[in-house]
Steps between C-alpha positions, in 0.01 A plus 500: 500500500642835394557745784341842464758774452427762765700749296200531271300623799769743611522670159151658491500550877802733486322712240180495705695637797656770279152607391363489856770736627319777312305501826752764608440725197251742657678484836825608334340808344349621827805397706735706285265797507361506854763319707830582330376830352687437175460748219369405158847508343639283781230238445573482128875480561434221748293315240783540251759364743284200589505392133879462501502140633273406212744656254785256574305176475755336265748516789272292723459240229876483451565457874234231531638309202867539579520523880303219670447534875547171683514341153149626420425762236135584571379412851740716705456802276121476510513458879713814533271686258204438729692628801607815314149572375362458850780699661432811295135517609582420862747789502222727371281377784757571770807719457441702182461865597701685234538518124832312503368220718201469265747471211684214671178316583367541145826376349501195727145393418547570128817292503310211654219504245731550202720211614196277554374585152830399341530178700145391420561574132803272523291225658239541226770459235635187671157341545379573146530198275372698201425855391130423536547395860707812568219712360246330725717560806544866410126551457450329837753738658331806351160379618634436851657848514179675402286280724711595801473869414126480439422326830667770711412804288205629702654398833804713421294812572274372776787373713676837493192657659446223755849395617732770361775496238776352716282204599418444134875473439518237778232293327660545158844415636374162618403394148849459344594275793277238338725525194796402720297219653385362166852531361591212729253281309679539169645175368852579384795272443832618644732642236851354501605698196397822336411494135771637277477868430713713274476872563683571175262292289198652675624853438568407135146362462347809659703732276388309192141527619510880503357549155354837395151366566598404853664835570196693380278272709714551810471876454123470455457281807705738712332817374152351536560426868711810575244772422424694821207426725293712735398206716633623835367852459163376377459266800580780743250725320226238538567485873548869575254666263233238430530330840508144369519255791714186529182294458427669167858441387432135574199513268716653229754220544224239470365657180849526354574131557167386359534706183864392464377141473246617242784667310700176491199304379432759228861485389497122468154485343499791255844658463742212452477519121578870476840626398703612801561834328130562442406387849757723668393799289138472609594435861694827504214691339244354737718569802491870415126517438406283797708706741232768494320366811818567702512857372130533577581440864770768504300763311166416663328414172285244679289787637374577149358148478350506846692195619739445786881496468488142628307399188763652273777336702335160463457556125863605464622198698278258310628613163858533618515151649399333174709727279811448712491125442412535131794736459746294707443158345614608150825625655559155647420341166738735322773426754447126456503536121842669512675227701750309280519125526748376756498809723124542541505521880792743511353731236149492645637587844699783342196643322290468816770691687495774236126541555546510878772764469257696285246489783762637739572787260125559469464553874802729508352701214175534690688614810679767295176624343322538833801684644537728197132596500488533881236231552515384860298386799471709813833554674594678820579825321228503232155360423438241229529631145346306210439797271742369236412132533300520177811614311701211644231254397473643147876462456490144634206404277629658179851364553359152444504572124880546498575135406268511194769614250690180581213269399602470130838359608354219713476140370167443327371210708168388635437406859358161401836395355672490835252560779433130549867409474685750714473569873297808588655533843858581558 
């Protein structure tokens, strides 16, 4: 009788835990604002810094492959990843009282989740007997991630009001400990030798892979993700000016996760056959048009329609959740399409890192914009000032068209060619 491989249970569970830690999302916003009294620019800089561990994922894969711990390449690293992810949140719950301590806690938790993501991807690759099986495992991982996020979405706001932000961090910090516990269940044979690896040949393969199409695509991927955002300033505006409560932020999170799932289903059902170029063009155009509900909140347009700002916020979140997934999946497909045979994992990790670095630049750009236009929450020496928030948002929205001139230089592929063959997580 064949013994069930518990590793197959651990794989989706780790992603479920990653999704469930979004429980701390609303708590983080209010904790930074009300407890640490961080400015808008500080929050966006902090978000940028926390992306850094995700930008060096190839390093984690290299260490796991080449430096076994106690002759094991996966179990110890996944165990440590769970401890790191938990440690960051527990620090937020206890000793974080300054911007720099928040930076250290955010880096620690991000390191844990990025490391876990890489290790689980390695386990998926090892357990996949075929590309079809790999695809099934990746879909299972994506479903587990979104299920975890969906189940805690509404609670993320309610708990802030009932037990406070720091206690929410305590609860969230307990979740990655299950990753460490389940890591012990992984079936892994001790490694007496490390597979041969030639840095010179790898570098040669990567250099040969940098065709003009790849270089243009790298620039597109980076620019797409690097356009500035007004996220931190907009969230503070919703709290200070429109008096949105943590509970309502929980509702917004719930709507966002539900419509994100709808976006994924729409992509797989209706958009797989479209050219990546055409799909990306319309995503950019729609992102501009459908950002109007956000501007309606800033300019008070909702009063002309006789509806509440909460209604417009829900509409904005509903559209944004679906559009974000529809816009992100083609980027993953494009990245997968560009990976040359023989160095697929290395190149995909590199392209994923480029996109993550772009996100870090995006947050820094948003921080600069809010500082330049003097958009800030209330501070000891001055009241809150959101007079120029509309300008910041217009710049952020219109900057999303900057990658469009690069579209003609991208490979002319369709999502259906590779979506079922390449991992969509990485």
